[in-house]
C-alpha positions in Angstrom: -66.7 19.9 -29.9 -67.6 18.3 -26.5 -70.0 19.6 -23.8 -68.6 19.2 -20.3 -69.9 20.0 -16.9 -67.1 20.6 -14.4 -66.0 22.6 -11.4 -63.6 25.4 -12.2 -61.5 28.0 -10.4 -61.0 31.4 -12.1 -57.3 32.2 -12.7 -57.6 35.4 -14.8 -60.1 37.5 -16.8 -58.8 39.8 -19.5 -61.0 42.4 -21.2 -61.4 41.7 -25.0 -62.9 44.5 -27.0 -65.5 46.7 -25.3 -67.9 44.0 -23.9 -66.2 40.6 -23.8 -63.7 38.8 -21.5 -61.2 36.1 -22.1 -61.3 33.9 -19.0 -58.7 31.4 -17.9 -59.9 28.7 -15.5 -58.4 25.7 -13.8 -61.0 23.0 -14.3 -61.4 19.9 -12.2 -61.9 17.7 -15.3 -59.5 18.9 -17.9 -56.9 21.3 -16.2 -56.3 24.7 -17.7 -59.0 25.9 -20.1 -59.6 29.4 -21.7 -63.0 30.8 -22.6 -64.3 33.6 -24.7 -67.2 35.1 -22.8 -68.9 37.5 -25.3 -71.0 40.5 -24.3 -70.5 39.9 -20.6 -69.5 43.6 -19.9 -72.6 45.0 -21.5 -74.8 47.2 -19.1 -77.7 45.3 -17.6 -76.4 42.0 -18.9 -78.5 39.1 -17.8 -77.4 35.5 -17.4 -73.7 35.1 -17.2 -72.2 38.3 -15.7 -68.7 39.6 -15.1 -69.1 39.2 -11.3 -68.6 35.4 -11.8 -65.0 35.9 -13.0 -63.3 37.6 -10.0 -59.9 36.0 -9.1 -60.2 32.5 -7.7 -64.0 32.4 -7.7 -65.1 28.7 -7.5 -67.6 27.9 -10.2 -69.6 25.1 -11.7 -69.7 25.5 -15.4 -71.2 23.8 -18.5 -68.8 24.5 -21.3 -68.3 23.7 -25.0 -64.7 22.5 -25.3 -63.2 22.6 -28.7 -61.0 19.7 -29.9 -58.9 22.3 -31.8 -56.6 24.8 -30.1 -59.2 27.6 -30.1 -61.0 29.4 -27.4 -63.8 27.5 -25.7 -67.2 28.9 -24.7 -69.4 28.8 -21.7 -73.1 27.7 -21.8 -73.9 27.9 -18.1 -72.1 29.4 -15.0 -72.9 29.3 -11.4 -70.9 30.0 -8.2 -70.1 26.7 -6.6 -68.8 27.8 -3.2 -69.7 31.4 -2.6 -67.1 33.1 -0.4 -68.4 34.8 2.7 -65.5 37.1 3.5 -62.9 37.0 0.7 -64.3 39.8 -1.5 -65.1 42.2 1.3 -61.8 41.9 3.2 -59.0 44.0 1.8 -56.3 41.6 3.0 -58.0 38.5 1.6 -58.8 40.4 -1.7 -55.1 41.1 -2.0 -54.1 37.5 -1.2 -56.4 36.0 -3.8 -55.3 38.6 -6.4 -51.7 37.6 -5.8 -52.3 33.9 -5.7 -54.4 34.0 -8.8 -51.4 35.6 -10.6 -49.0 33.0 -9.3 -51.2 30.1 -10.2 -51.9 31.5 -13.6 -48.1 31.6 -14.1 -47.2 28.3 -12.5 -49.9 25.9 -13.8 -50.0 25.3 -17.5 -51.2 21.7 -17.9 -54.3 21.0 -20.0 -54.9 17.7 -18.2 -56.8 16.5 -15.1 -55.1 16.7 -11.8 -57.7 16.0 -9.2 -55.5 16.2 -6.1 -54.1 19.6 -7.2 -57.6 20.9 -7.8 -58.8 19.7 -4.5 -55.8 21.3 -2.7 -56.5 24.8 -4.3 -60.3 24.4 -3.6 -60.0 23.4 0.1 -57.2 25.9 0.8 -59.4 28.8 -0.5 -62.3 27.6 1.6 -60.0 27.7 4.6 -58.9 31.2 3.8 -62.6 32.3 3.5 -63.4 30.8 7.0 -60.4 32.1 9.0 -59.4 35.5 10.3 -55.7 35.1 11.0 -54.5 34.8 7.4 -51.3 36.9 7.4 -49.1 33.8 6.6 -51.6 32.0 4.5 -50.1 32.9 1.1 -46.6 31.7 2.3 -47.8 28.2 3.3 -50.2 28.0 0.2 -47.2 28.6 -2.1 -44.8 26.3 -0.3 -47.3 23.4 -0.2 -48.2 24.0 -3.8 -44.6 23.0 -4.7 -45.5 19.5 -3.7 -48.1 19.3 -6.4 -45.7 20.9 -8.9 -42.9 18.4 -8.1 -40.4 20.3 -6.1 -41.4 20.3 -2.4 -38.3 20.5 -0.2 -36.7 17.1 0.6 -37.0 16.9 4.4 -34.2 14.4 5.0 -30.9 15.8 6.4 -33.0 18.3 8.3 -30.2 18.7 10.9 -28.2 20.7 8.4 -28.3 24.5 8.9 -28.9 25.6 5.3 -31.2 24.8 2.3 -30.3 24.7 -1.4 -33.1 26.3 -3.3 -31.9 25.0 -6.6 -31.7 21.4 -5.5 -34.6 21.4 -3.0 -32.4 19.8 -0.3 -30.8 20.7 3.0 -27.2 21.8 2.5 -24.3 23.4 4.3 -22.5 24.4 1.2 -22.6 28.1 2.0 -20.4 29.1 -0.9 -23.3 28.1 -3.3 -25.3 31.3 -4.0 -28.6 29.2 -4.0 -28.0 28.0 -0.4 -29.9 30.1 2.3 -28.7 30.0 5.8 -28.7 31.9 9.2 -31.9 34.0 9.6 -33.2 33.4 6.1 -33.0 29.6 6.6 -34.5 29.8 10.1 -37.6 31.8 8.9 -38.1 29.6 5.8 -37.9 26.4 7.9 -40.8 27.5 10.1 -43.2 26.6 7.3 -41.9 23.1 6.5 -44.1 20.2 7.2 -47.1 22.0 8.5 -50.8 22.4 7.4 -53.1 25.4 7.5 -54.5 24.7 10.9 -50.9 25.0 12.4 -50.2 28.3 10.6 -51.7 30.3 13.5 -48.8 29.1 15.7 -46.1 30.5 13.2 -45.1 34.1 13.9 -43.3 36.4 11.5 -42.5 40.1 11.8 -43.4 42.2 8.7 -39.7 42.0 7.6 -39.5 38.2 8.2 -42.7 37.6 6.2 -41.3 39.6 3.2 -38.0 37.7 3.5 -39.8 34.3 3.4 -42.0 35.4 0.5 -39.0 36.5 -1.6 -37.3 33.1 -0.8 -40.3 31.2 -2.0 -40.6 33.3 -5.2 -37.0 32.6 -5.9 -37.6 28.9 -5.3 -40.4 29.0 -7.9 -38.1 30.8 -10.4 -35.4 28.2 -10.0 -37.8 25.3 -10.6 -40.2 26.8 -13.1 -38.2 28.2 -16.0 -40.8 30.7 -17.2 -42.0 31.9 -13.8 -42.0 35.7 -13.4 -42.3 38.1 -10.5 -46.0 38.6 -9.7 -47.1 42.2 -10.5 -49.3 42.2 -7.4 -46.4 41.5 -5.1 -46.0 45.1 -4.1 -49.7 45.4 -3.2 -49.4 42.4 -1.0 -46.4 43.8 0.8 -48.3 47.1 1.4 -51.3 45.3 2.9 -49.1 43.4 5.3 -47.0 46.4 6.3 
């Protein structure tokens, strides 16, 4: 067993028994790690409390990591970057709930990926500090594909369609995975931009839902075990 100090982002927390949680985190040092946090739901609990394990909370932890494939344990926990707005804004709460579910589903690696960790960390800090966030989740997911290995290939950008299965521009409209016309036009608005440019992108409620469905389909085609997020309906309600 090794003791490790690392930054970590909470992906999920599942109740175990009456008083414990099984917490899955994405750690800066060793990728995905799962922890048994015993007694954390007891009334008047001191020390490590359940409040630390809200979706996408950024932590600094001292952990015991087992060399065998068993649950790890936490020795110390502190919030590394306290959010100022995320947990008292219903829209941002819904966004982090949705994104935590997607990340939990999409990222499985138990290995260090410093650039992916930094992307998630800085994107969440951007979300916390900005007010106009209606399109944040769309750009977050699309740019996440670059770290997962299937960001759209931007050559042949003069073509008027996009093949979701191949990740390239295409005009083979007979292919069921090729989007074109309005679907393509809306999807293309997000390509090649960063978060500071997102305020210049406008979508109607219907267009935003179209683009989100396209991106989810894109994930499904490239990640074999990817499932529809359960929190998708909540997100669509918030942005209605």
